[in-house]
C-alpha positions as CSV (number, residue, x, y, z in Angstrom):
1,M,32.9,13.7,-6.0
2,H,29.4,14.8,-6.8
3,T,27.0,15.5,-3.9
4,P,23.3,15.9,-3.9
5,T,22.1,19.4,-4.6
6,Q,19.1,21.3,-3.3
7,F,17.8,23.9,-5.6
8,S,14.9,26.4,-5.8
9,I,13.8,28.5,-8.7
10,T,15.1,32.0,-8.4
11,G,14.0,35.1,-10.2
12,P,12.0,38.3,-9.8
13,A,8.7,36.4,-9.6
14,R,9.8,33.9,-7.0
15,P,8.8,35.7,-3.8
16,Q,5.2,36.2,-4.9
17,A,5.0,32.8,-6.5
18,G,6.5,31.2,-3.4
19,R,4.0,32.8,-1.1
20,V,1.1,31.5,-3.3
21,W,2.5,28.0,-3.3
22,I,3.2,28.0,0.4
23,L,-0.2,29.3,1.2
24,G,-1.8,26.6,-0.9
25,G,0.4,24.0,0.8
26,V,-0.7,25.2,4.2
27,I,-4.3,24.8,3.2
28,V,-3.8,21.4,1.7
29,A,-1.8,20.2,4.6
30,L,-4.5,21.3,7.1
31,I,-7.2,19.7,5.1
32,V,-5.4,16.4,4.8
33,A,-4.3,16.5,8.5
34,A,-7.9,17.4,9.6
35,P,-9.0,13.7,10.1
36,L,-6.0,13.0,12.4
37,L,-6.6,16.2,14.4
38,A,-10.3,15.3,14.7
39,I,-9.6,11.9,16.0
40,T,-7.2,13.3,18.6
41,W,-9.6,15.9,19.8
42,I,-12.7,13.6,20.0
43,A,-10.6,10.9,21.8
44,L,-9.4,13.4,24.4
45,F,-12.7,15.1,24.9
46,P,-15.5,12.5,24.1
47,S,-19.1,13.3,24.7
48,E,-19.5,10.0,26.5
49,N,-16.3,8.7,28.0
50,I,-16.2,4.8,27.9
51,W,-12.4,4.6,28.1
52,P,-12.3,2.9,31.5
53,H,-14.6,0.2,30.1
54,L,-12.5,-0.2,26.9
55,A,-9.2,-0.3,28.9
56,S,-10.5,-3.1,31.1
57,T,-12.3,-5.2,28.5
58,I,-11.7,-4.8,24.8
59,L,-8.3,-3.1,24.5
60,P,-6.0,-5.5,26.3
61,R,-7.2,-8.6,24.4
62,H,-7.5,-6.9,21.0
63,S,-4.2,-5.1,21.4
64,W,-2.5,-8.4,22.2
65,N,-4.1,-10.1,19.2
66,T,-2.9,-7.2,17.0
67,I,0.6,-7.6,18.3
68,L,0.6,-11.3,17.8
69,L,-0.7,-10.9,14.3
70,M,2.0,-8.3,13.4
71,I,4.8,-10.5,14.9
72,G,3.6,-13.6,13.0
73,N,3.2,-11.6,9.7
74,G,6.6,-9.9,10.2
75,I,8.3,-13.3,10.5
76,G,6.4,-14.7,7.6
77,V,7.0,-11.8,5.1
78,F,10.7,-11.7,6.2
79,L,11.3,-15.4,5.6
80,I,9.4,-15.5,2.3
81,G,10.5,-12.2,0.9
82,T,14.2,-12.4,1.7
83,T,14.6,-16.0,0.7
84,T,13.0,-15.5,-2.7
85,A,14.7,-12.2,-3.3
86,W,18.2,-13.7,-2.6
87,L,17.5,-16.7,-4.9
88,V,16.2,-14.5,-7.8
89,A,19.0,-11.9,-7.3
90,T,22.0,-14.2,-7.0
91,G,21.1,-17.7,-8.3
92,E,20.7,-19.3,-11.7
93,F,18.0,-21.9,-11.8
94,P,15.0,-22.9,-14.0
95,G,12.4,-20.2,-14.2
96,R,14.4,-17.4,-12.6
97,R,13.5,-14.8,-15.2
98,I,9.8,-15.5,-14.8
99,F,10.1,-15.4,-11.0
100,E,11.6,-11.9,-11.2
101,W,8.2,-10.4,-12.0
102,A,5.8,-13.3,-11.1
103,L,6.7,-13.0,-7.4
104,L,5.0,-9.6,-7.4
105,L,1.6,-11.0,-8.5
106,P,0.2,-11.5,-4.9
107,L,0.2,-7.7,-4.6
108,A,-2.8,-7.8,-7.1
109,V,-5.0,-9.8,-4.7
110,P,-6.5,-8.1,-1.6
111,A,-5.9,-10.2,1.5
112,Y,-9.6,-10.4,2.4
113,I,-10.3,-12.1,-1.0
114,V,-7.5,-14.6,-0.4
115,A,-9.0,-15.3,3.0
116,F,-12.4,-16.0,1.5
117,V,-10.9,-18.4,-1.1
118,Y,-8.9,-20.5,1.4
119,T,-11.8,-20.6,3.8
120,D,-13.9,-22.0,0.9
121,I,-11.1,-24.6,0.3
122,F,-10.2,-25.7,3.8
123,E,-13.5,-25.5,5.7
124,F,-15.3,-28.6,6.8
125,A,-17.5,-28.7,3.8
126,G,-14.7,-27.7,1.5
127,P,-12.9,-29.9,-1.1
128,V,-9.8,-30.7,1.0
129,Q,-11.6,-32.0,4.1
130,G,-14.2,-33.7,1.9
131,L,-11.4,-35.6,0.1
132,L,-9.8,-36.7,3.3
133,R,-13.1,-38.0,4.6
134,D,-13.6,-40.0,1.4
135,I,-10.1,-41.5,1.5
136,F,-10.1,-42.4,5.2
137,G,-13.7,-43.1,5.8
138,W,-14.2,-40.4,8.4
139,Q,-17.7,-39.2,9.1
140,T,-17.7,-36.3,11.5
141,K,-15.3,-33.6,12.7
142,R,-14.7,-35.7,15.9
143,D,-13.1,-38.5,13.8
144,Y,-10.1,-36.4,12.9
145,W,-8.1,-33.2,13.5
146,F,-7.7,-30.5,10.9
147,P,-6.2,-27.0,11.4
148,E,-8.8,-24.3,11.7
149,I,-8.4,-21.8,8.9
150,R,-10.5,-19.2,10.7
151,S,-7.9,-18.5,13.4
152,M,-4.9,-16.5,14.2
153,G,-2.7,-19.0,12.4
154,G,-4.9,-18.8,9.3
155,A,-4.7,-15.0,9.3
156,I,-0.9,-15.1,9.5
157,F,-0.7,-17.7,6.8
158,V,-2.9,-15.8,4.4
159,M,-1.5,-12.3,5.0
160,S,2.1,-13.5,4.9
161,F,1.7,-14.9,1.4
162,V,-0.1,-11.7,0.2
163,L,2.2,-9.1,1.8
164,Y,5.6,-10.7,1.3
165,P,6.2,-8.8,-2.0
166,Y,6.8,-5.6,0.0
167,V,9.9,-7.3,1.4
168,Y,10.8,-9.2,-1.8
169,L,10.7,-6.0,-3.9
170,L,13.0,-4.0,-1.6
171,A,15.3,-6.9,-0.7
172,R,15.8,-7.9,-4.3
173,A,16.8,-4.3,-5.2
174,A,19.2,-4.2,-2.3
175,F,20.8,-7.5,-3.2
176,L,21.3,-6.4,-6.8
177,E,22.8,-3.1,-5.8
178,Q,25.3,-4.5,-3.3
179,S,29.0,-4.2,-4.0
180,V,30.2,-7.1,-6.1
181,S,33.7,-6.9,-4.7
182,V,32.4,-7.5,-1.1
183,L,30.5,-10.6,-2.2
184,E,33.5,-11.9,-4.3
185,V,35.8,-11.5,-1.2
186,S,33.4,-13.6,0.7
187,R,33.5,-16.3,-2.0
188,T,37.3,-16.2,-2.2
189,L,37.4,-16.8,1.6
190,G,35.6,-20.1,1.0
191,R,32.1,-19.1,2.0
192,G,29.3,-20.7,0.1
193,P,26.1,-19.1,-1.0
194,W,24.4,-19.7,2.4
195,K,27.2,-18.3,4.6
196,T,27.7,-15.3,2.2
197,F,23.9,-14.6,2.5
198,V,23.9,-14.7,6.3
199,S,27.1,-13.0,7.1
200,V,27.4,-10.4,4.2
201,A,24.4,-9.9,2.0
202,L,21.7,-10.0,4.7
203,P,23.3,-7.4,7.0
204,L,24.0,-5.1,4.0
205,A,20.3,-5.4,2.9
206,R,19.0,-4.9,6.4
207,P,17.8,-1.3,5.9
208,A,15.7,-2.2,2.8
209,I,14.3,-5.3,4.5
210,V,13.3,-3.3,7.6
211,V,11.4,-0.8,5.3
212,G,9.6,-3.7,3.6
213,I,8.6,-5.3,6.8
214,A,7.3,-2.0,8.2
215,L,5.2,-1.5,5.1
216,A,3.8,-5.0,5.4
217,L,3.0,-4.5,9.1
218,M,1.2,-1.2,8.3
219,E,-1.0,-3.2,5.9
220,T,-1.5,-5.8,8.6
221,L,-2.6,-3.2,11.0
222,A,-5.0,-1.6,8.5
223,D,-6.6,-4.9,7.5
224,F,-10.3,-5.5,8.4
225,G,-11.8,-8.0,5.9
226,T,-9.4,-10.8,6.7
227,V,-9.3,-10.5,10.5
228,D,-13.0,-10.0,10.7
229,Y,-13.8,-13.0,8.5
230,F,-11.3,-15.2,10.5
231,A,-12.8,-14.0,13.8
232,V,-9.5,-12.5,15.0
233,N,-10.4,-9.6,17.2
234,T,-7.9,-6.8,16.4
235,L,-8.0,-3.1,17.0
236,T,-9.5,-2.5,13.6
237,V,-12.3,-4.8,14.4
238,S,-12.7,-3.0,17.7
239,I,-13.4,0.3,15.9
240,F,-16.3,-1.3,14.0
241,D,-17.6,-3.0,17.1
242,V,-17.6,0.2,19.2
243,W,-18.9,2.3,16.3
244,F,-21.7,0.2,15.0
245,G,-22.3,-2.0,18.1
246,M,-22.2,0.6,20.8
247,G,-22.9,3.7,18.7
248,N,-20.1,5.5,20.5
249,A,-18.0,7.9,18.4
250,G,-15.7,8.9,21.2
251,G,-14.8,5.3,22.0
252,A,-14.1,4.6,18.3
253,A,-11.9,7.6,18.2
254,Q,-10.0,6.5,21.3
255,I,-9.3,3.1,19.8
256,A,-8.3,4.8,16.6
257,L,-5.8,6.9,18.7
258,V,-4.3,3.7,20.0
259,M,-3.9,2.4,16.5
260,L,-2.1,5.7,15.6
261,A,0.3,5.0,18.4
262,F,1.0,1.6,16.8
263,V,1.7,3.4,13.5
264,V,4.1,5.8,15.2
265,V,5.9,2.9,16.9
266,L,6.3,1.2,13.5
267,I,7.6,4.3,11.8
268,S,10.0,4.8,14.7
269,L,11.3,1.2,14.6
270,E,11.8,1.5,10.8
271,R,13.9,4.7,11.3
272,I,15.9,3.2,14.1
273,G,16.5,0.1,12.0
274,R,18.0,2.2,9.2
275,R,19.9,4.6,11.4
276,G,23.7,4.4,10.9
277,R,23.4,1.6,8.4
278,R,23.8,3.2,5.1
279,Y,26.2,1.7,2.7
280,H,27.6,3.1,-0.5
281,N,29.2,1.7,-3.7
282,T,32.7,2.9,-4.2
283,S,32.8,2.1,-7.9
284,T,31.6,4.5,-10.5
285,R,30.2,1.8,-12.8
286,H,27.8,-1.0,-12.0
287,T,29.1,-4.5,-12.6
288,A,26.6,-7.3,-12.9
289,Q,27.0,-9.9,-10.2
290,S,28.1,-13.4,-11.2
291,R,25.3,-15.7,-10.3
292,Y,25.6,-18.9,-8.3
293,R,25.1,-21.8,-10.7
294,L,23.0,-24.2,-8.7
295,G,23.1,-27.9,-9.3
296,V,20.2,-29.9,-10.7
297,A,18.7,-30.8,-7.3
298,R,19.3,-27.4,-5.7
299,G,18.2,-25.6,-8.8
300,W,14.8,-27.4,-8.9
301,L,14.5,-26.8,-5.1
302,A,15.0,-23.1,-5.7
303,T,12.3,-23.3,-8.4
304,V,9.9,-25.0,-5.9
305,I,10.7,-22.4,-3.2
306,C,9.9,-19.5,-5.6
307,T,6.8,-21.2,-7.0
308,L,5.1,-21.8,-3.7
309,P,4.5,-18.1,-2.8
310,I,3.1,-17.5,-6.3
311,L,0.9,-20.6,-6.1
312,I,-0.5,-19.8,-2.6
313,G,-0.7,-16.1,-2.9
314,F,-2.0,-15.7,-6.5
315,L,-2.5,-18.8,-8.7
316,I,-4.8,-20.8,-6.4
317,P,-7.0,-17.8,-5.4
318,A,-7.2,-16.5,-9.0
319,G,-8.0,-20.1,-10.2
320,V,-10.8,-20.6,-7.7
321,L,-12.3,-17.2,-8.5
322,T,-12.1,-17.9,-12.2
323,R,-13.9,-21.2,-11.8
324,H,-16.6,-19.8,-9.6
325,A,-17.1,-16.8,-12.0
326,I,-17.5,-19.2,-14.9
327,V,-19.9,-21.6,-13.1
328,F,-22.0,-18.8,-11.6
329,F,-21.7,-16.4,-14.5
330,D,-25.4,-16.3,-15.2
331,Q,-26.1,-15.3,-11.6
332,S,-23.3,-12.8,-11.4
333,W,-23.5,-11.0,-14.8
334,N,-26.5,-8.8,-14.0
335,A,-27.5,-5.2,-13.4
336,A,-26.3,-5.4,-9.8
337,F,-22.8,-6.3,-10.8
338,F,-22.7,-3.4,-13.3
339,G,-23.9,-1.1,-10.6
340,F,-21.2,-2.2,-8.2
341,A,-18.6,-1.9,-10.9
342,R,-19.9,1.5,-11.9
343,N,-19.7,2.8,-8.3
344,S,-16.1,1.5,-7.9
345,L,-15.0,2.9,-11.2
346,M,-16.5,6.3,-10.5
347,L,-15.0,6.6,-7.0
348,A,-11.6,5.3,-8.0
349,T,-11.4,7.6,-11.1
350,I,-12.4,10.7,-9.2
351,A,-9.9,9.8,-6.4
352,A,-7.1,9.2,-8.9
353,F,-7.6,12.5,-10.7
354,A,-7.9,14.4,-7.4
355,A,-4.8,12.7,-5.8
356,V,-2.7,13.3,-8.9
357,A,-3.8,17.0,-9.2
358,I,-3.0,17.6,-5.5
359,A,0.3,15.7,-5.8
360,I,1.3,17.9,-8.8
361,F,0.5,21.0,-6.7
362,L,2.5,19.9,-3.7
363,A,5.5,18.5,-5.7
364,Y,5.7,21.6,-7.9
365,G,5.3,23.9,-4.9
366,R,8.2,22.2,-3.2
367,R,10.3,22.6,-6.4
368,M,9.4,26.3,-6.5
369,S,9.7,27.2,-2.9
370,G,12.6,25.0,-1.7
371,R,12.8,23.7,1.8
372,A,10.1,25.9,3.2
373,F,7.6,23.8,1.5
374,G,9.1,20.5,2.5
375,V,7.6,20.2,5.9
376,L,4.1,21.1,4.6
377,S,4.3,18.5,1.9
378,R,5.3,15.8,4.3
379,I,2.4,16.6,6.6
380,S,0.1,16.2,3.6
381,L,1.3,12.6,3.2
382,L,0.6,11.3,6.7
383,G,-2.7,9.7,5.6
384,Y,-0.9,6.8,3.9
385,A,0.4,5.5,7.2
386,V,-3.1,5.6,8.7
387,P,-5.4,2.5,8.6
388,G,-8.5,3.0,6.5
389,A,-10.8,2.4,9.5
390,V,-9.0,5.1,11.5
391,L,-9.1,7.5,8.7
392,A,-12.8,6.9,8.2
393,V,-13.6,7.7,11.8
394,G,-11.5,10.9,11.4
395,V,-13.5,11.9,8.3
396,L,-17.0,10.9,9.4
397,I,-17.1,12.5,12.8
398,P,-16.1,16.1,11.9
399,F,-18.2,15.8,8.7
400,A,-21.2,14.7,10.7
401,R,-20.8,17.6,13.2
402,L,-20.4,20.1,10.4
403,D,-23.5,18.8,8.7
404,N,-25.5,19.1,12.0
405,A,-24.2,22.6,12.5
406,I,-25.2,23.7,8.9
407,D,-28.6,22.0,9.2
408,S,-29.2,23.7,12.6
409,L,-28.4,27.1,11.1
410,A,-30.5,26.5,8.1
411,R,-33.5,25.5,10.3
412,D,-33.1,28.6,12.5
413,W,-32.6,31.1,9.7
414,F,-34.6,29.7,6.8
415,G,-36.8,27.0,8.2
416,V,-35.4,24.3,5.9
417,S,-33.3,21.2,6.5
418,T,-30.1,20.8,4.5
419,G,-29.7,17.1,5.4
420,L,-26.4,15.4,4.9
421,L,-24.1,17.5,2.7
422,L,-20.8,15.8,3.5
423,S,-21.1,12.8,5.7
424,G,-22.6,9.7,4.2
425,T,-21.9,11.0,0.7
426,I,-19.6,10.2,-2.2
427,F,-17.6,13.3,-1.4
428,A,-16.6,11.8,2.0
429,L,-15.5,8.6,0.3
430,V,-13.4,10.4,-2.3
431,F,-11.9,12.6,0.4
432,A,-10.9,9.6,2.4
433,Y,-9.4,7.9,-0.6
434,V,-7.4,11.0,-1.5
435,V,-6.0,11.4,2.0
436,R,-5.2,7.7,2.2
437,F,-3.3,7.4,-1.1
438,L,-2.0,10.9,-1.7
439,A,1.5,9.8,-0.7
440,V,1.6,7.2,-3.6
441,A,0.8,9.9,-6.2
442,F,3.2,12.4,-4.6
443,G,6.1,10.0,-4.6
444,A,5.8,9.3,-8.3
445,V,5.3,13.0,-9.3
446,E,8.1,14.3,-7.1
447,A,10.6,11.7,-8.4
448,S,9.8,12.6,-12.0
449,L,10.0,16.4,-11.4
450,G,13.3,15.9,-9.7
451,K,14.8,14.5,-12.9
452,I,14.0,17.7,-14.8
453,Q,17.0,20.1,-15.0
454,P,16.4,23.4,-13.0
455,N,17.9,25.4,-15.9
456,M,14.7,24.5,-17.9
457,D,12.7,26.5,-15.3
458,M,15.1,29.3,-15.4
459,A,15.0,29.4,-19.2
460,A,11.2,29.5,-19.2
461,R,11.3,32.3,-16.6
462,S,13.7,34.3,-18.8
463,L,11.3,34.0,-21.7
464,G,8.5,35.5,-19.6
465,A,6.6,32.3,-18.6
466,G,5.2,32.2,-15.1
467,P,5.3,29.2,-12.8
468,G,1.8,28.0,-13.9
469,R,2.6,28.2,-17.6
470,T,6.0,26.5,-17.1
471,L,4.3,23.7,-15.3
472,W,1.6,23.3,-18.0
473,R,3.8,23.7,-21.1
474,I,7.1,22.1,-20.0
475,H,6.9,19.9,-16.9
476,L,3.5,18.1,-17.3
477,P,4.3,16.8,-20.9
478,M,7.7,15.6,-19.7
479,I,6.3,13.6,-16.7
480,R,3.1,12.3,-18.3
481,G,4.2,8.7,-17.9
482,S,4.7,9.1,-14.2
483,L,1.4,10.9,-13.9
484,I,-0.4,8.0,-15.6
485,A,1.4,5.4,-13.4
486,A,0.6,7.4,-10.2
487,G,-3.1,7.7,-11.2
488,T,-3.3,4.0,-12.0
489,I,-1.9,2.9,-8.7
490,V,-4.3,5.3,-6.8
491,F,-7.1,4.0,-8.9
492,V,-6.5,0.4,-8.1
493,D,-5.8,1.1,-4.4
494,S,-9.1,2.9,-4.2
495,M,-11.0,0.0,-5.8
496,K,-9.5,-2.4,-3.2
497,E,-10.1,-0.2,-0.1
498,L,-12.6,-1.9,2.2
499,P,-12.7,-0.6,5.8
500,A,-13.1,3.1,4.9
501,T,-15.7,2.3,2.3
502,L,-17.8,0.2,4.7
503,I,-17.9,3.1,7.2
504,L,-18.2,6.1,4.9
505,R,-20.4,4.8,2.0
506,P,-23.8,6.3,1.5
507,F,-26.9,4.3,2.4
508,N,-27.6,1.5,0.0
509,F,-24.4,2.2,-1.9
510,D,-22.1,-0.7,-2.6
511,T,-18.8,-1.1,-4.4
512,L,-17.1,-4.3,-5.7
513,A,-15.2,-4.6,-2.5
514,T,-18.2,-4.2,-0.2
515,H,-20.2,-6.6,-2.4
516,V,-17.5,-9.3,-2.1
517,Y,-17.2,-8.8,1.6
518,Q,-20.9,-9.0,2.3
519,F,-21.5,-12.1,0.1
520,A,-18.4,-13.9,1.4
521,S,-19.5,-13.2,5.0
522,D,-22.8,-14.9,4.2
523,E,-20.9,-17.9,2.8
524,L,-21.8,-16.9,-0.8
525,L,-18.4,-16.4,-2.3
526,E,-19.4,-18.1,-5.5
527,Q,-22.0,-15.4,-6.3
528,S,-19.5,-12.6,-5.7
529,A,-16.6,-14.3,-7.5
530,L,-17.0,-12.2,-10.6
531,S,-16.7,-9.0,-8.5
532,A,-13.6,-10.4,-6.7
533,L,-12.0,-11.4,-10.0
534,T,-12.6,-7.9,-11.4
535,I,-10.7,-6.4,-8.4
536,V,-7.9,-8.9,-8.9
537,L,-7.6,-8.2,-12.6
538,A,-7.5,-4.4,-11.9
539,G,-4.8,-5.1,-9.3
540,I,-2.6,-6.7,-12.0
541,I,-2.1,-3.4,-13.8
542,P,0.1,-1.7,-11.2
543,V,2.1,-5.0,-10.8
544,I,2.8,-4.9,-14.5
545,L,3.8,-1.3,-14.4
546,L,6.1,-2.0,-11.4
547,S,7.7,-5.0,-13.0
548,R,8.4,-3.0,-16.2
549,A,9.9,-0.1,-14.1
550,L,12.2,-2.6,-12.2
551,T,13.3,-4.2,-15.5
552,D,14.1,-0.9,-17.1
553,A,16.0,0.3,-14.0
554,Q,18.1,-2.9,-14.0
555,R,18.9,-2.6,-17.7
556,K,19.9,1.0,-17.1
557,R,22.3,0.1,-14.3
558,R,24.0,-2.4,-16.6
559,K,24.4,-0.1,-19.5
560,I,25.5,3.2,-18.0
561,G,27.6,4.5,-15.2
562,F,26.7,5.3,-11.7
563,F,26.3,9.0,-12.0
564,E,24.4,8.7,-15.2
565,A,22.0,6.3,-13.4
566,V,21.4,8.8,-10.6
567,P,21.3,12.1,-12.4
568,N,20.2,14.1,-9.4
569,L,23.7,13.7,-8.1
570,S,25.2,15.5,-11.1
571,P,22.9,18.3,-12.4
572,A,25.3,19.1,-15.2
573,L,24.5,15.8,-17.0
574,P,21.7,15.8,-19.5
575,T,18.7,13.7,-18.4
576,K,15.3,12.6,-19.7
577,S,12.2,12.4,-17.7
578,A,10.3,9.3,-17.0
579,G,7.6,10.4,-19.4
580,D,9.9,10.5,-22.5
């Protein structure tokens, strides 16, 4: 039986090289962790302590709203994600092959854009209520009842249909990888698809589903645009209220620390949910599951069930935005739009290159130095679990204090003012993006490097190539595909990021995301539809990459054996990198 192996590059040059990489890792880890350390320090030692006021007024209500929103979204993404994943993974019905990738499309649309669209549709002056008034002859809002979209229920509705792909993605993979023999035993015992799903498949897929729900809840916790537009006061909204309304940095840091506690709880629950629930295939070869052949009525019902999330989460918002963009094209296609697009592209491009470069350094350092580097690399990835608003507070406060210190020294020594060197600059924005999305790039780079045989490093070392040359001449060309994918995902995530951008952007500096938010908040979604549609189109790129990766992985499982599909378990087997 093959077991996972841990390797490190050995040789005469390893001690010196290892020290260099470890020292660099310490520096990177400290820089990335600095915002979190700053938040903790300022929250514990604020210049003006308003914690008693916050604890008695804002925090209880906003914390409760945050909990309700997370519970509602957790239930929503679980129901939508697991149901569609089970149908697509095990059923045979019209459109199944299309749904395999189409159910990922809502990932391309930021939740706040979907919120703007459905408010435009369902508000009193919108087409839905207007049609009802025309049909039934109603005149005013007192003549009938209609659910309020700008509410807790509306936020749960919108975010559930945007975030369910996190659960769908992982649950579908878990269902496809389950032991065929176990499912067949359930069938032979007379259990139908529903009983097999509830009693066998669902418990086996529980670890993957828990991870998907945890990811969706972290996105829920981080959201600002949706909850602010729907007037749902959460902890994220509280940070903005205290920061901009009260002008109190310490209070904002204290609320941010409470949100960090929520993140820790989520991560802990996810770990507990997976503990002791790992299941393994006992077969060395993957056998494709025999799908349930649904009848005509059930087959079309499955088609409808899988169509609704795509329709609500992607097609309707994309259709409305496309219509508005066409109708108001002359008003939107102007110099301002190009300015917003240029700012977004510039920030996202710089962040993507920086994140990939740092990810390469960390992943290769871990490969060179073994376990000693592992803890440092993990510390560097903490930013992904931190909401954008929290991260922005942790970046802006220390940057502002450093700017003030430098300016004071420059005035005392040279009689000149340096102004803002870090805070309120593009550098602060890029730094926040890199810290926030570094984990995405690191995961892709580390996975690809792990597929490269360690004997290739040893061979290069024996020929006189140092670690840097080995990385440049051997590893980077082999993993170029993964590097492009990692950079693309960071690029798109940076373009969509809203709360951090709102707090950290320079004065009079707007991106596509802030432009859409500001116009939609002023009930002018039509004029910003082109900007919103641009963000959606950019978001489709990683969805396509993800869909292709899943399709390739599924084909690989069908064609080759288990150990060939997981080469890290058997280092003696020849493998090809993701970039080949």
